[in-house]
C-alpha positions in Angstrom: 0.0 0.0 0.0 1.5 3.4 -1.0 1.5 6.4 1.3 -1.5 8.0 -0.3 -3.6 4.8 -0.1 -2.4 4.2 3.5 -3.5 7.8 4.5 -6.8 7.3 2.8 -7.4 4.0 4.7 -6.5 5.7 8.0 -8.9 8.5 7.3 -11.7 6.1 6.4 -11.0 4.1 9.6 -11.2 7.3 11.6 -14.5 8.2 9.9 -15.9 4.8 10.8 -15.1 5.3 14.5 -16.0 9.0 14.7 -19.6 8.3 15.9 -21.1 9.8 12.8 -23.7 8.2 10.5 -23.5 8.9 6.7 -25.6 8.7 3.6 -23.9 9.4 0.3 -25.3 10.2 -3.1 -22.7 10.3 -5.9 -23.2 10.9 -9.7 -20.9 11.5 -12.6 -17.7 10.2 -10.9 -16.3 9.3 -7.5 -18.5 6.3 -6.9 -15.5 4.1 -6.3 -15.3 5.7 -2.9 -18.2 3.4 -1.8 -16.0 0.4 -2.2 -13.2 2.2 -0.5 -15.4 2.9 2.5 -16.8 -0.6 2.8 -13.4 -2.3 2.3 -12.1 -0.8 5.5 -13.4 -2.6 8.6 -16.0 -0.7 10.5 -18.2 0.5 7.7 -21.4 -0.7 9.4 -20.7 1.8 12.2 -20.9 4.8 9.9 -22.4 4.1 6.4 -26.2 4.0 6.5 -26.6 4.0 2.7 -24.8 4.9 -0.5 -26.6 5.6 -3.8 -25.5 6.4 -7.4 -28.3 8.3 -9.1 -26.4 8.1 -12.4 -29.1 8.6 -15.0 -31.0 11.8 -15.5 -34.2 10.1 -14.3 -32.5 8.7 -11.2 -31.0 12.1 -10.3 -34.4 13.7 -10.8 -36.0 11.2 -8.4 -33.3 11.7 -5.8 -33.7 15.5 -5.9 -37.5 15.3 -6.3 -37.3 17.5 -9.4 -35.2 18.4 -12.4 -32.0 20.3 -11.6 -31.2 23.4 -13.7 -27.8 21.8 -14.3 -26.6 18.3 -13.4 -23.0 19.3 -12.5 -23.2 22.4 -10.4 -22.7 23.4 -6.7 -26.5 23.9 -6.2 -27.1 20.3 -7.4 -24.4 18.9 -5.1 -26.0 20.8 -2.2 -29.5 19.5 -3.0 -28.1 15.9 -3.2 -26.4 16.4 0.2 -29.6 17.7 1.8 -31.6 14.8 0.4 -28.9 12.5 1.8 -29.2 14.1 5.2 -32.9 13.7 5.2 -32.5 10.1 4.3 -30.0 9.7 7.1 -32.7 11.1 9.5 -35.1 8.4 8.3 -32.6 5.6 8.5 -30.8 6.3 11.8 -32.0 4.8 15.0 -34.4 7.1 17.0 -31.9 7.6 19.8 -29.0 8.4 17.4 -27.8 12.1 18.0 -29.1 14.1 15.1 -26.1 16.4 15.3 -24.0 13.4 14.1 -25.8 12.8 10.9 -24.0 13.7 7.7 -25.4 13.8 4.1 -22.9 14.0 1.3 -23.6 14.8 -2.4 -21.1 14.7 -5.2 -21.7 15.5 -8.9 -18.8 15.4 -11.3 -18.1 15.8 -15.0 -15.0 13.8 -15.9 -13.2 12.3 -18.9 -15.4 9.9 -20.9 -15.3 7.9 -24.1 -16.5 11.1 -25.9 -14.7 14.4 -26.1 -16.1 17.0 -23.7 -16.3 20.6 -24.7 -16.7 21.9 -21.1 -14.2 21.7 -18.3 -13.7 18.6 -16.1 -15.0 19.5 -12.7 -16.4 18.2 -9.4 -18.7 19.6 -6.8 -18.9 18.0 -3.4 -21.3 19.1 -0.6 -21.8 17.8 2.9 -24.8 18.7 5.0 -25.3 18.5 8.8 -27.8 20.0 11.2 -25.3 22.9 11.8 -24.0 23.7 8.4 -23.9 23.3 4.6 -20.4 23.0 3.1 -19.4 22.9 -0.5 -16.1 22.2 -2.4 -15.9 22.9 -6.1 -12.8 22.1 -8.2 -12.0 22.4 -11.9 -9.5 19.8 -13.0 -6.7 20.5 -15.5 -8.3 19.0 -18.6 -6.4 16.3 -20.4 -3.7 15.7 -17.7 -5.3 12.6 -16.2 -7.0 9.5 -17.4 -10.6 8.8 -16.5 -9.3 6.3 -13.9 -7.0 8.9 -12.4 -9.7 11.5 -12.2 -12.0 8.9 -10.6 -9.4 8.1 -8.0 -8.9 11.8 -7.3 -12.6 12.5 -6.8 -12.9 9.5 -4.5 -10.0 10.9 -2.4 -11.7 14.3 -2.3 -14.9 12.7 -1.0 -13.0 10.9 1.7 -11.3 14.2 2.7 -14.7 15.9 2.8 -16.1 13.2 5.0 -13.1 13.4 7.2 -13.7 17.1 7.7 -17.4 16.6 8.3 -16.7 13.9 10.9 -13.7 15.7 12.4 -11.7 12.6 11.7 -7.9 12.5 11.7 -5.5 11.9 10.1 -6.5 14.0 7.0 -4.1 14.7 4.2 -5.9 16.4 1.3 -5.2 14.8 -2.1 -2.4 16.3 -4.2 -3.6 18.7 -6.9 -1.8 20.0 -10.0 -0.7 23.6 -10.4 -3.6 25.8 -11.1 -6.2 23.5 -9.5 -7.6 25.5 -6.6 -10.6 24.3 -4.7 -13.4 26.8 -4.0 -14.8 26.1 -0.6 -17.9 27.7 1.0 -19.4 27.1 4.4 -22.7 28.3 5.7 -23.2 27.9 9.4 -26.9 28.0 10.3 -28.3 30.2 13.1 -30.0 28.2 15.8 -33.4 29.4 14.6 -32.8 27.9 11.1 -31.8 24.6 12.7 -35.0 24.6 14.7 -37.0 25.4 11.5 -35.4 22.5 9.7 -36.2 20.2 12.6 -39.8 21.4 12.8 -39.3 22.8 16.3 -40.6 26.2 15.0 -42.8 27.1 12.1 -41.6 30.5 11.1 -38.5 32.8 11.6 -38.7 36.6 11.2 -36.1 38.4 9.2 -34.0 41.0 11.1 -36.1 43.9 10.1 -39.5 42.1 10.3 -42.0 43.2 12.9 -44.2 40.3 13.9 -47.1 42.7 14.6 -46.9 44.7 11.4 -45.7 42.2 8.8 -48.2 39.3 9.1 -51.2 40.5 7.2 -49.9 40.9 3.6 -47.7 37.9 2.8 -46.0 37.3 -0.6 -45.0 33.6 -0.8 -42.5 32.4 -3.3 -39.3 30.7 -4.1 -37.7 34.0 -5.3 -35.1 32.0 -7.3 -34.1 34.6 -8.2 -35.9 37.7 -6.9 -36.7 39.9 -9.9 -38.5 43.1 -10.9 -41.8 41.3 -11.4 -41.7 40.3 -7.7 -40.8 43.8 -6.7 -43.6 45.4 -8.7 -46.2 42.9 -7.4 -45.1 43.7 -3.8 -45.3 47.5 -4.4 -48.8 47.3 -6.1 -50.0 45.0 -3.3 -48.9 47.3 -0.6 -50.7 50.2 -2.3 -53.9 48.2 -2.8 -54.0 46.7 0.7 -52.7 49.8 2.5 -50.2 47.8 4.6 -46.6 46.7 4.4 -45.9 43.5 2.4 -43.5 40.8 3.7 -42.0 38.2 1.5 -42.3 34.5 2.7 -39.8 31.9 1.7 -40.7 28.3 2.7 -37.6 26.1 3.2 -39.9 23.1 2.4 -41.8 22.3 -0.8 -44.4 19.5 -1.2 -42.6 16.2 -1.6 -39.1 17.9 -1.8 -36.1 18.0 0.4 -35.7 21.3 2.4 -33.5 24.1 1.0 -29.9 23.9 2.2 -28.5 26.6 4.3 -26.4 28.2 1.6 -29.4 28.4 -0.6 -31.4 30.0 2.2 -28.7 32.5 2.9 -28.4 33.5 -0.8 -32.1 34.1 -1.2 -32.8 35.9 2.1 -29.8 38.2 1.6 -31.6 39.5 -1.6 -34.9 39.6 0.2 -33.5 41.6 3.1 -32.3 44.2 0.7 -35.9 44.8 -0.5 -38.3 44.3 2.3 -39.3 42.4 5.4 -39.4 38.6 5.1 -40.3 35.4 6.8 -38.7 32.0 6.6 -41.2 29.2 7.2 -41.6 25.5 6.8 -45.1 25.9 5.3 -45.2 24.3 1.8 -49.0 24.6 1.4 -51.5 27.4 1.7 -53.3 25.5 4.4 -50.1 25.5 6.5 -49.5 29.2 5.6 -53.0 30.2 6.7 -52.4 28.6 10.1 -49.1 30.5 10.5 -50.5 33.8 9.2 -54.2 33.8 10.2 -56.1 36.8 8.6 -53.4 37.4 6.0 -53.9 38.2 2.3 -51.6 36.2 0.2 -50.1 37.7 -2.9 -49.8 35.3 -5.8 -50.0 34.8 -9.6 -52.9 33.3 -11.5 -50.8 30.1 -12.2 -50.6 29.5 -8.4 -54.4 29.9 -8.0 -54.8 27.1 -10.7 -52.7 24.8 -8.5 -54.7 25.7 -5.4 -57.8 24.6 -7.3 -56.4 21.4 -8.6 -57.6 18.3 -6.6 -54.5 16.3 -7.6 -52.4 18.4 -5.1 -54.7 17.2 -2.2 -55.4 13.6 -3.2 -59.1 14.1 -4.1 -61.9 16.6 -4.4 -63.2 16.4 -0.8 -59.7 17.0 0.6 -59.4 20.1 -1.7 -62.7 21.5 -0.5 -61.7 20.8 3.1 -58.5 22.7 2.6 -60.3 25.7 1.1 -62.7 25.7 4.0 -59.7 25.7 6.5 -58.1 28.7 4.6 -61.4 30.6 4.8 -61.9 29.7 8.5 -58.4 31.1 9.2 -59.6 34.4 7.7 -57.2 34.4 4.7 -57.7 35.8 1.2 -55.7 35.9 -2.1 -54.7 38.9 -4.1 -54.2 37.5 -7.6 -51.9 39.0 -10.3 -52.0 38.0 -14.0 -49.4 35.6 -15.1 -48.0 34.9 -18.6 -48.6 31.3 -19.8 -47.2 29.6 -22.8 -49.7 31.2 -25.2 -51.6 33.8 -23.2 -51.7 36.1 -20.2 -53.9 34.4 -17.5 -56.0 36.5 -15.2 -58.5 35.6 -12.5 -61.4 36.3 -14.9 -60.5 33.4 -17.2 -59.9 30.8 -14.5 -62.5 28.1 -13.9 -62.3 28.0 -10.1 -64.6 26.4 -7.5 -66.9 29.0 -5.9 -65.3 28.6 -2.5 -61.9 29.6 -3.9 -63.2 32.3 -6.1 -64.9 33.9 -3.1 -61.5 34.3 -1.4 -59.8 36.0 -4.5 -59.4 39.6 -5.5 -57.9 40.4 -9.0 -55.3 43.0 -9.8 -56.5 44.3 -13.2 -54.2 43.5 -16.2 -53.9 47.2 -17.0 -52.3 47.7 -13.5 -49.8 44.8 -13.9 -48.3 42.8 -16.7 -44.7 41.7 -16.6 -43.8 38.5 -18.5 -40.8 37.6 -16.3 -40.1 34.0 -15.2 -37.5 33.0 -12.6 -36.9 29.8 -14.5 -35.9 31.7 -17.7 -33.6 34.0 -15.7 -31.8 31.0 -14.2 -31.4 29.5 -17.6 -30.0 32.7 -19.0 -27.6 32.9 -16.1 
């Protein structure tokens, strides 16, 4: 065994005996690390599960949705959060949640076909306390596929060693010009409690709990754009009250947002207005957190609120609408550009119970055909 392999084995042994439990999700390269981890005695003490969502469909299922880009830091972080959630589900009930680690790795390495883009790897590791990411562009054409694979596996071991505070750790040797980009987002206690479900909402620094709970603008804000800002301004004028953005860290049937993603989005929200972080993926849950609120949304969202498939069946949908009404909530609806038209409340076939809760902003007061998805693709 050479010195590098011996160091790698020692780090893996330390990981196994660190008292941490791991779930790994690896795609595009680096999957040989799974064999490395299990070849060293003690793997049953640390490895809960390792998956290789290699195909596009498999990665989409792991992330509960289509990533904007398969090999990107955001995708690695999403994989790591999904892995951490999986670790929560697999670990024994008495296992310390602070010692769970989810790792995601997505790589684009040498293949049997020439690649126009760079060879690169993104590794993220998620814990209750923090989201960490390491991104590295490899010197293209200087290693074989097998050598790149070995390097990525070693980088994963090093990341797990850092996550588990395991020693010894000797980072893999890189070539001149190969400089890892490392980010770490340490979560405030309030965010950790939100992730665990110990609280349902967290106010932004400038958010007044008394003044900013009656006009709520929910959204992913990925990214925040002029359409959002204009909607918030018009809503504040019409409702005669300040508007607060609301970002839910959860979505229906998806893993929560990682801490880096949360920080990036709320940093932009904080520069615009007051905001709330919640764990309310549905309007029933939002209405319980913000009773008596008017929710600001687009016509496309109203269509989803009316669709029984999001509830399971028609009676469940009607019960949800009744709950929202009983909580004293309403909807201020803005027109929304569709594929071939501009949808407004007037054209929508809504159940009477939902229509009774809606007020329309006239198209002449607002029309901006901006979509966050298009902006992300352009970026």
